[in-house]
C-alpha positions as YAML, in Angstrom:
chain: A
units: angstrom
residues:
- id: 1
  name: MET
  ca: [43.04, 109.55, -145.61]
- id: 2
  name: ARG
  ca: [46.33, 111.21, -144.76]
- id: 3
  name: THR
  ca: [49.55, 109.30, -144.38]
- id: 4
  name: PHE
  ca: [52.35, 110.45, -142.11]
- id: 5
  name: SER
  ca: [54.10, 112.23, -144.98]
- id: 6
  name: ASP
  ca: [50.88, 114.15, -145.75]
- id: 7
  name: LEU
  ca: [50.87, 115.89, -142.37]
- id: 8
  name: ASN
  ca: [51.70, 119.55, -141.99]
- id: 9
  name: PRO
  ca: [55.46, 120.28, -142.27]
- id: 10
  name: ILE
  ca: [55.43, 121.86, -138.80]
- id: 11
  name: THR
  ca: [54.15, 118.61, -137.29]
- id: 12
  name: LEU
  ca: [56.70, 116.57, -139.24]
- id: 13
  name: ALA
  ca: [59.59, 118.85, -138.26]
- id: 14
  name: VAL
  ca: [58.65, 118.75, -134.57]
- id: 15
  name: TRP
  ca: [58.43, 114.96, -134.65]
- id: 16
  name: PHE
  ca: [61.72, 114.35, -136.48]
- id: 17
  name: LEU
  ca: [63.64, 116.85, -134.32]
- id: 18
  name: SER
  ca: [62.18, 115.33, -131.14]
- id: 19
  name: VAL
  ca: [63.13, 111.77, -132.08]
- id: 20
  name: ALA
  ca: [66.59, 112.74, -133.31]
- id: 21
  name: GLY
  ca: [67.27, 114.79, -130.18]
- id: 22
  name: ILE
  ca: [66.28, 111.98, -127.82]
- id: 23
  name: CYS
  ca: [68.29, 109.40, -129.76]
- id: 24
  name: MET
  ca: [71.44, 111.53, -129.83]
- id: 25
  name: PHE
  ca: [71.39, 112.48, -126.14]
- id: 26
  name: CYS
  ca: [70.29, 109.21, -124.56]
- id: 27
  name: ASN
  ca: [72.55, 106.14, -124.53]
- id: 28
  name: PHE
  ca: [70.12, 103.83, -122.74]
- id: 29
  name: PRO
  ca: [70.27, 100.51, -124.67]
- id: 30
  name: VAL
  ca: [66.49, 100.00, -124.69]
- id: 31
  name: VAL
  ca: [65.97, 103.48, -126.16]
- id: 32
  name: THR
  ca: [68.61, 103.05, -128.87]
- id: 33
  name: GLY
  ca: [67.28, 99.59, -129.73]
- id: 34
  name: LEU
  ca: [63.71, 100.87, -130.02]
- id: 35
  name: SER
  ca: [64.92, 103.72, -132.21]
- id: 36
  name: LEU
  ca: [66.72, 101.44, -134.67]
- id: 37
  name: MET
  ca: [63.89, 98.91, -134.79]
- id: 38
  name: ALA
  ca: [61.20, 101.55, -135.37]
- id: 39
  name: ALA
  ca: [63.33, 103.39, -137.93]
- id: 40
  name: VAL
  ca: [63.93, 100.23, -139.99]
- id: 41
  name: VAL
  ca: [60.26, 99.17, -139.79]
- id: 42
  name: PHE
  ca: [59.05, 102.62, -140.84]
- id: 43
  name: PHE
  ca: [61.53, 102.72, -143.73]
- id: 44
  name: LEU
  ca: [60.39, 99.28, -144.91]
- id: 45
  name: VAL
  ca: [56.70, 100.19, -144.61]
- id: 46
  name: ARG
  ca: [57.22, 103.24, -146.81]
- id: 47
  name: ASN
  ca: [59.67, 101.80, -149.34]
- id: 48
  name: LYS
  ca: [58.86, 98.08, -149.30]
- id: 49
  name: THR
  ca: [61.77, 96.21, -150.98]
- id: 50
  name: ALA
  ca: [63.32, 99.26, -152.63]
- id: 51
  name: HIS
  ca: [66.59, 100.95, -151.59]
- id: 52
  name: ARG
  ca: [68.48, 97.70, -151.00]
- id: 53
  name: LYS
  ca: [71.79, 99.52, -151.36]
- id: 54
  name: THR
  ca: [70.80, 101.76, -148.46]
- id: 55
  name: HIS
  ca: [70.25, 98.75, -146.21]
- id: 56
  name: LEU
  ca: [73.54, 97.22, -147.34]
- id: 57
  name: PHE
  ca: [75.45, 100.44, -146.66]
- id: 58
  name: PHE
  ca: [73.93, 100.81, -143.19]
- id: 59
  name: ALA
  ca: [74.66, 97.14, -142.41]
- id: 60
  name: VAL
  ca: [78.33, 97.56, -143.31]
- id: 61
  name: LEU
  ca: [78.49, 100.82, -141.36]
- id: 62
  name: PHE
  ca: [76.92, 99.10, -138.37]
- id: 63
  name: LEU
  ca: [79.56, 96.35, -138.39]
- id: 64
  name: VAL
  ca: [82.40, 98.84, -138.73]
- id: 65
  name: LEU
  ca: [81.14, 101.04, -135.89]
- id: 66
  name: ALA
  ca: [80.51, 98.07, -133.64]
- id: 67
  name: LEU
  ca: [84.02, 96.68, -134.18]
- id: 68
  name: VAL
  ca: [86.01, 99.91, -133.98]
- id: 69
  name: ASN
  ca: [85.36, 100.71, -130.31]
- id: 70
  name: PRO
  ca: [86.45, 97.38, -128.73]
- id: 71
  name: LEU
  ca: [89.55, 97.35, -130.94]
- id: 72
  name: MET
  ca: [90.51, 100.94, -130.11]
- id: 73
  name: SER
  ca: [89.28, 101.28, -126.53]
- id: 74
  name: HIS
  ca: [90.38, 98.84, -123.85]
- id: 75
  name: ASN
  ca: [88.41, 100.22, -120.89]
- id: 76
  name: GLY
  ca: [86.35, 97.88, -118.77]
- id: 77
  name: VAL
  ca: [86.89, 95.24, -116.14]
- id: 78
  name: THR
  ca: [85.60, 92.15, -117.98]
- id: 79
  name: VAL
  ca: [88.27, 90.92, -120.41]
- id: 80
  name: LEU
  ca: [86.90, 88.64, -123.14]
- id: 81
  name: PHE
  ca: [90.20, 87.85, -124.87]
- id: 82
  name: VAL
  ca: [93.56, 89.41, -125.70]
- id: 83
  name: LEU
  ca: [94.35, 90.45, -129.27]
- id: 84
  name: ASN
  ca: [97.93, 91.49, -130.10]
- id: 85
  name: HIS
  ca: [98.62, 92.09, -126.38]
- id: 86
  name: ASN
  ca: [95.54, 94.35, -126.17]
- id: 87
  name: PRO
  ca: [92.58, 93.28, -124.05]
- id: 88
  name: VAL
  ca: [89.13, 93.27, -125.66]
- id: 89
  name: THR
  ca: [86.61, 93.94, -122.90]
- id: 90
  name: LEU
  ca: [82.91, 93.22, -122.66]
- id: 91
  name: GLU
  ca: [82.15, 96.81, -121.68]
- id: 92
  name: ALA
  ca: [83.92, 98.28, -124.72]
- id: 93
  name: THR
  ca: [82.22, 95.76, -127.00]
- id: 94
  name: LEU
  ca: [78.75, 96.57, -125.70]
- id: 95
  name: TYR
  ca: [79.47, 100.29, -125.81]
- id: 96
  name: GLY
  ca: [80.52, 100.03, -129.45]
- id: 97
  name: LEU
  ca: [77.44, 97.95, -130.25]
- id: 98
  name: ASN
  ca: [75.16, 100.46, -128.51]
- id: 99
  name: SER
  ca: [76.84, 103.38, -130.30]
- id: 100
  name: ALA
  ca: [76.43, 101.63, -133.65]
- id: 101
  name: VAL
  ca: [72.74, 101.03, -132.95]
- id: 102
  name: MET
  ca: [72.25, 104.69, -132.02]
- id: 103
  name: ILE
  ca: [74.11, 106.12, -135.05]
- id: 104
  name: VAL
  ca: [72.50, 103.80, -137.62]
- id: 105
  name: GLY
  ca: [69.07, 104.41, -136.11]
- id: 106
  name: VAL
  ca: [69.50, 108.18, -136.40]
- id: 107
  name: LEU
  ca: [70.75, 107.78, -139.99]
- id: 108
  name: TYR
  ca: [67.66, 105.75, -140.85]
- id: 109
  name: TRP
  ca: [65.44, 108.49, -139.40]
- id: 110
  name: PHE
  ca: [67.25, 111.16, -141.38]
- id: 111
  name: ARG
  ca: [67.00, 109.01, -144.53]
- id: 112
  name: SER
  ca: [63.24, 108.90, -144.08]
- id: 113
  name: MET
  ca: [63.25, 112.61, -143.33]
- id: 114
  name: THR
  ca: [64.95, 113.41, -146.65]
- id: 115
  name: GLN
  ca: [62.20, 111.47, -148.43]
- id: 116
  name: ILE
  ca: [59.34, 113.13, -146.57]
- id: 117
  name: MET
  ca: [60.60, 116.70, -146.06]
- id: 118
  name: THR
  ca: [60.67, 117.90, -149.65]
- id: 119
  name: SER
  ca: [62.06, 121.28, -150.72]
- id: 120
  name: GLU
  ca: [58.51, 122.66, -150.82]
- id: 121
  name: LYS
  ca: [57.95, 121.71, -147.18]
- id: 122
  name: LEU
  ca: [61.31, 123.18, -146.13]
- id: 123
  name: LEU
  ca: [60.44, 126.44, -147.89]
- id: 124
  name: TYR
  ca: [57.11, 126.44, -146.06]
- id: 125
  name: LEU
  ca: [58.88, 126.15, -142.71]
- id: 126
  name: THR
  ca: [61.53, 128.77, -143.42]
- id: 127
  name: GLY
  ca: [58.96, 131.10, -144.97]
- id: 128
  name: ALA
  ca: [56.99, 131.14, -141.74]
- id: 129
  name: LEU
  ca: [60.14, 132.07, -139.79]
- id: 130
  name: SER
  ca: [61.78, 134.45, -142.23]
- id: 131
  name: PRO
  ca: [60.67, 135.27, -145.81]
- id: 132
  name: LYS
  ca: [64.20, 136.41, -146.68]
- id: 133
  name: LEU
  ca: [65.66, 133.13, -145.45]
- id: 134
  name: SER
  ca: [63.07, 131.28, -147.51]
- id: 135
  name: LEU
  ca: [64.06, 133.29, -150.60]
- id: 136
  name: VAL
  ca: [67.77, 132.57, -150.10]
- id: 137
  name: LEU
  ca: [67.07, 128.87, -149.55]
- id: 138
  name: SER
  ca: [64.85, 128.61, -152.63]
- id: 139
  name: MET
  ca: [67.48, 130.33, -154.76]
- id: 140
  name: SER
  ca: [70.18, 128.03, -153.39]
- id: 141
  name: LEU
  ca: [68.13, 124.94, -154.17]
- id: 142
  name: ARG
  ca: [67.55, 126.26, -157.68]
- id: 143
  name: PHE
  ca: [71.17, 127.14, -158.37]
- id: 144
  name: VAL
  ca: [72.64, 123.76, -157.36]
- id: 145
  name: PRO
  ca: [71.21, 121.82, -160.36]
- id: 146
  name: LEU
  ca: [71.57, 124.93, -162.51]
- id: 147
  name: PHE
  ca: [75.31, 125.11, -161.81]
- id: 148
  name: ALA
  ca: [75.67, 121.37, -162.51]
- id: 149
  name: ARG
  ca: [74.01, 121.71, -165.92]
- id: 150
  name: GLN
  ca: [76.03, 124.82, -166.78]
- id: 151
  name: SER
  ca: [79.27, 123.11, -165.77]
- id: 152
  name: GLU
  ca: [78.46, 120.21, -168.09]
- id: 153
  name: LYS
  ca: [77.74, 122.64, -170.94]
- id: 154
  name: ILE
  ca: [81.04, 124.43, -170.38]
- id: 155
  name: GLY
  ca: [82.94, 121.14, -170.36]
- id: 156
  name: GLN
  ca: [81.35, 120.02, -173.61]
- id: 157
  name: SER
  ca: [82.13, 123.39, -175.21]
- id: 158
  name: GLN
  ca: [85.76, 123.13, -174.13]
- id: 159
  name: LYS
  ca: [86.05, 119.68, -175.66]
- id: 160
  name: ALA
  ca: [84.40, 120.90, -178.87]
- id: 161
  name: LEU
  ca: [87.05, 123.63, -179.09]
- id: 162
  name: GLY
  ca: [89.80, 120.99, -178.91]
- id: 163
  name: LEU
  ca: [91.21, 122.02, -175.51]
- id: 164
  name: TYR
  ca: [91.48, 118.43, -174.23]
- id: 165
  name: LYS
  ca: [93.64, 116.90, -176.94]
- id: 166
  name: GLU
  ca: [96.56, 116.03, -174.68]
- id: 167
  name: ASP
  ca: [95.77, 113.08, -172.46]
- id: 168
  name: ASN
  ca: [97.76, 113.96, -169.35]
- id: 169
  name: ALA
  ca: [97.10, 115.13, -165.81]
- id: 170
  name: LEU
  ca: [98.47, 118.67, -166.33]
- id: 171
  name: ASP
  ca: [96.18, 119.33, -169.28]
- id: 172
  name: THR
  ca: [93.19, 117.98, -167.34]
- id: 173
  name: ILE
  ca: [93.95, 120.25, -164.36]
- id: 174
  name: ARG
  ca: [94.27, 123.29, -166.63]
- id: 175
  name: GLY
  ca: [91.00, 122.40, -168.32]
- id: 176
  name: LYS
  ca: [89.14, 122.02, -165.02]
- id: 177
  name: LEU
  ca: [90.51, 125.34, -163.76]
- id: 178
  name: ARG
  ca: [89.40, 126.99, -167.00]
- id: 179
  name: GLU
  ca: [85.90, 125.49, -166.57]
- id: 180
  name: PHE
  ca: [85.76, 126.69, -162.97]
- id: 181
  name: SER
  ca: [86.76, 130.22, -163.98]
- id: 182
  name: VAL
  ca: [84.10, 130.34, -166.69]
- id: 183
  name: LEU
  ca: [81.48, 128.95, -164.30]
- id: 184
  name: ILE
  ca: [82.27, 131.56, -161.62]
- id: 185
  name: THR
  ca: [82.05, 134.36, -164.20]
- id: 186
  name: TRP
  ca: [78.70, 133.03, -165.40]
- id: 187
  name: ALA
  ca: [77.43, 132.73, -161.81]
- id: 188
  name: LEU
  ca: [78.34, 136.36, -161.03]
- id: 189
  name: GLU
  ca: [76.68, 137.62, -164.19]
- id: 190
  name: ASN
  ca: [73.60, 135.51, -163.51]
- id: 191
  name: GLY
  ca: [73.44, 136.85, -159.95]
- id: 192
  name: ILE
  ca: [73.49, 140.45, -161.21]
- id: 193
  name: ILE
  ca: [70.73, 139.68, -163.72]
- id: 194
  name: THR
  ca: [68.63, 138.01, -161.00]
- id: 195
  name: ALA
  ca: [69.09, 140.98, -158.65]
- id: 196
  name: ASP
  ca: [68.09, 143.49, -161.36]
- id: 197
  name: SER
  ca: [65.07, 141.37, -162.25]
- id: 198
  name: MET
  ca: [63.93, 141.20, -158.61]
- id: 199
  name: GLU
  ca: [64.41, 144.94, -158.15]
- id: 200
  name: SER
  ca: [62.41, 145.72, -161.30]
- id: 201
  name: ARG
  ca: [59.56, 143.58, -159.98]
- id: 202
  name: GLY
  ca: [59.40, 145.56, -156.74]
- id: 203
  name: TYR
  ca: [61.22, 143.25, -154.33]
- id: 204
  name: GLY
  ca: [62.11, 144.98, -151.07]
- id: 205
  name: ILE
  ca: [59.75, 147.96, -151.34]
- id: 206
  name: GLY
  ca: [57.08, 146.47, -149.09]
- id: 207
  name: ARG
  ca: [56.02, 143.57, -146.97]
- id: 208
  name: ARG
  ca: [56.11, 140.25, -148.81]
- id: 209
  name: SER
  ca: [53.16, 137.87, -148.77]
- id: 210
  name: GLN
  ca: [53.49, 134.10, -148.68]
- id: 211
  name: PHE
  ca: [51.55, 131.50, -150.61]
- id: 212
  name: ARG
  ca: [50.77, 128.59, -148.29]
- id: 213
  name: THR
  ca: [49.87, 125.23, -149.79]
- id: 214
  name: PHE
  ca: [49.68, 123.37, -146.45]
- id: 215
  name: ARG
  ca: [46.85, 123.62, -143.94]
- id: 216
  name: PHE
  ca: [47.34, 123.12, -140.22]
- id: 217
  name: THR
  ca: [44.33, 120.99, -139.29]
- id: 218
  name: ARG
  ca: [43.09, 119.67, -135.98]
- id: 219
  name: ILE
  ca: [44.80, 116.33, -136.68]
- id: 220
  name: ASP
  ca: [48.10, 118.18, -137.10]
- id: 221
  name: ALA
  ca: [47.55, 120.07, -133.86]
- id: 222
  name: LEU
  ca: [46.64, 116.88, -132.00]
- id: 223
  name: LEU
  ca: [49.70, 115.00, -133.25]
- id: 224
  name: THR
  ca: [51.97, 117.97, -132.51]
- id: 225
  name: LEU
  ca: [50.69, 118.17, -128.93]
- id: 226
  name: LEU
  ca: [51.03, 114.39, -128.54]
- id: 227
  name: THR
  ca: [54.61, 114.56, -129.85]
- id: 228
  name: LEU
  ca: [55.51, 117.36, -127.44]
- id: 229
  name: ALA
  ca: [53.90, 115.55, -124.51]
- id: 230
  name: LEU
  ca: [55.74, 112.29, -125.20]
- id: 231
  name: THR
  ca: [58.99, 114.18, -125.80]
- id: 232
  name: GLY
  ca: [58.54, 116.07, -122.53]
- id: 233
  name: LEU
  ca: [58.09, 112.82, -120.62]
- id: 234
  name: CYS
  ca: [61.20, 111.35, -122.24]
- id: 235
  name: ALA
  ca: [63.18, 114.52, -121.53]
- id: 236
  name: ALA
  ca: [62.09, 114.42, -117.88]
- id: 237
  name: ALA
  ca: [63.27, 110.82, -117.58]
- id: 238
  name: ILE
  ca: [66.59, 111.62, -119.25]
- id: 239
  name: GLY
  ca: [67.14, 114.83, -117.29]
- id: 240
  name: THR
  ca: [66.58, 113.18, -113.91]
- id: 241
  name: GLY
  ca: [68.89, 110.27, -114.73]
- id: 242
  name: ALA
  ca: [66.10, 107.68, -114.96]
- id: 243
  name: LEU
  ca: [67.36, 106.62, -118.40]
- id: 244
  name: THR
  ca: [71.10, 106.56, -117.74]
- id: 245
  name: PHE
  ca: [73.20, 103.48, -118.38]
- id: 246
  name: GLY
  ca: [76.85, 103.20, -117.41]
- id: 247
  name: PHE
  ca: [79.27, 101.14, -119.49]
- id: 248
  name: TYR
  ca: [82.57, 101.97, -117.76]
- id: 249
  name: PRO
  ca: [84.25, 100.64, -115.74]
- id: 250
  name: ALA
  ca: [81.45, 98.07, -115.36]
- id: 251
  name: LEU
  ca: [77.92, 97.76, -116.69]
- id: 252
  name: CYS
  ca: [75.37, 99.34, -114.39]
- id: 253
  name: ILE
  ca: [71.93, 100.92, -114.41]
- id: 254
  name: GLU
  ca: [72.17, 104.02, -112.27]
- id: 255
  name: ARG
  ca: [68.44, 104.22, -111.63]
- id: 256
  name: TRP
  ca: [65.38, 102.15, -112.41]
- id: 257
  name: ASP
  ca: [61.94, 103.25, -111.25]
- id: 258
  name: SER
  ca: [58.48, 104.12, -112.54]
- id: 259
  name: LEU
  ca: [59.81, 107.20, -114.34]
- id: 260
  name: SER
  ca: [62.24, 104.99, -116.28]
- id: 261
  name: ILE
  ca: [59.42, 102.72, -117.41]
- id: 262
  name: ALA
  ca: [57.24, 105.71, -118.30]
- id: 263
  name: GLY
  ca: [60.06, 107.24, -120.33]
- id: 264
  name: ILE
  ca: [60.64, 104.02, -122.28]
- id: 265
  name: LEU
  ca: [56.91, 103.58, -122.98]
- id: 266
  name: ALA
  ca: [56.64, 107.23, -124.07]
- id: 267
  name: PHE
  ca: [59.60, 106.86, -126.43]
- id: 268
  name: ALA
  ca: [58.19, 103.62, -127.85]
- id: 269
  name: ALA
  ca: [54.88, 105.35, -128.55]
- id: 270
  name: LEU
  ca: [56.71, 108.29, -130.10]
- id: 271
  name: VAL
  ca: [58.87, 106.31, -132.55]
- id: 272
  name: LEU
  ca: [56.05, 103.90, -133.48]
- id: 273
  name: LEU
  ca: [53.59, 106.72, -134.17]
- id: 274
  name: PRO
  ca: [54.40, 107.17, -137.90]
- id: 275
  name: THR
  ca: [54.34, 103.41, -138.53]
- id: 276
  name: ILE
  ca: [50.95, 103.12, -136.84]
- id: 277
  name: ILE
  ca: [49.60, 105.96, -138.99]
- id: 278
  name: GLU
  ca: [50.96, 104.39, -142.19]
- id: 279
  name: LEU
  ca: [49.59, 100.93, -141.36]
- id: 280
  name: GLU
  ca: [46.20, 102.35, -140.38]
- id: 281
  name: VAL
  ca: [45.91, 104.20, -143.68]
- id: 282
  name: ASN
  ca: [46.98, 101.13, -145.68]
- id: 283
  name: LEU
  ca: [44.51, 98.86, -143.88]
- id: 284
  name: ARG
  ca: [41.67, 101.33, -144.34]
- id: 285
  name: TRP
  ca: [42.49, 101.70, -148.03]
- id: 286
  name: ARG
  ca: [42.51, 97.95, -148.55]
- id: 287
  name: PHE
  ca: [39.20, 97.61, -146.72]
- id: 288
  name: LEU
  ca: [37.57, 100.30, -148.84]
- id: 289
  name: THR
  ca: [38.90, 98.88, -152.10]
- id: 290
  name: SER
  ca: [37.72, 95.39, -151.15]
- id: 291
  name: ARG
  ca: [34.14, 96.66, -150.87]
- id: 292
  name: ILE
  ca: [34.11, 98.07, -154.39]
...
């Protein structure tokens, strides 16, 4: 049984990029609403009641984004009320609400992406495109925590030497600059040592091989093709204007036909796909454990 996060990184990358691309380039309210709803449901299915601070932050961000546009923009023909001699219109309010739904939905998708697309999966993707890029990325990911630990060691050594006795801003700035200088010197020396070590081990004298821990199965191929097909249908609807909604100067749907309905259904199937996979795996697991 494979959950959505257990799929091949290529399949996951294609799906996340497809959903994010559609959400960012389509302002149709039904599409943005489906995106936010599916993103929240998928996040809750994977994390249950954890990450409450994430939900609180996104809720506050949603309120701020929804309120900023009607207070700053006064376009539209339907005036709801006047605030400090500035009209607050229905069109600006709905546009701000739709923008907030779109942005928060995309942020939820990227939050799930950061949980699923681990550094190992990212290295797998970049390694297939460029081994050198994969090497640079892996070294960068390694050096970020390494620099943080080394910076903490340098700071503790400076305090042990008594260089932070004076409790004032000037002394603190001098101390931080001294730590930064020592850290940069250490980084340069460590880079030279790493380069000499790689050269002594034969890096660059021949073609590099890649160790692959992920298999591209028929399920991965099927889901990738399904994702591309649904994305293509959504892109066709967006490109032909079938999923275009106008907010200014008045609310209007520029076009509504069978292609619009097909595009919405395709997007709904696309964003609900990971939740369906997760629920199917959970139900199957519960059924199998109940028979033990």
